N, C-alpha and C positions, 0 to 999 in steps of 0.2 A: 344343905349344900350351898356353897358360896360361889359367886361369880366375880372374876377379876377383869377389869378393863385396863389395858396397858397402852401407854402412849410413848412412842420412841421418836425422838427428834435429833437432828444433827446439832451438835454443840454450836453455840453462837460464834465461836472462834474458828470454825471449820467452814471452808467454802462449800456451798451446796449447788453443784452444777445442775442438778435436776430442777431445783428451785429457780435458778437463773433461766433455764430453758422454758419453764412454765411461764415465768414473768415475761419473757420475750414473746411467747405465743399469745399471751393475753394482750400485750401491747399491740401486736400485729392485728388483733381482732378489735381494736378500738378501746380497750380497757386501760387507758393511759394513767388512770388514777392509782393503779397498783404500783407501789414503790418497792416492795420486797416480798418474795415468796420463799418459804422454807417448807420442804416436803418431808413428811414423816410417815410413821406406821401406826395403825390402830389395831389392837388385837382384843378379842373377847375370849376368856378362858372360863370354862365351867370346872369347878374343883370339887372333887368327891369328898369334901370334909366340911364340917361346920365349926371346926376349931379355928378361930380367927388368927390367933398367934401363929399357929402352924401354917395356915394358908399364906400369911404375910412372909414368913420365912421361905416357903417353897417358891412363891412368885418372885421374890427377890433373887433367889438362886437361879430360876429360869431366865430372868432378865440378864443376870451377870454371865451366865454360861452360854446362852443361845440367842435370846430375843433381841439383845442390844449389843452392839460393838462399843463397849464402854470407853474405848480410846477416842472415838470420834462422835459417839452418840450419848445423849442423856435419856433417861427414862423416868417415868412416874407411873404409879398404878393406883387403882381404887378397888376396894373390895365391897361388894354388895351382897 
């Protein structure tokens, strides 16, 4: 059985209002050294297969169809 870790982030060219809000909150708490915040998602998936090529194909399809909005988000994944 394989495990996939998926990281989804807002594309650099897209404004990240949640990141801006977190940065503002950090500044208001005295963490002025923070110059930029980007907020993303981290997912762990357990896959019922040991076929690495099949797992990669399926995880990519999951990301493209549901886990990431590829218009505004980038994704990467790792198989363990």
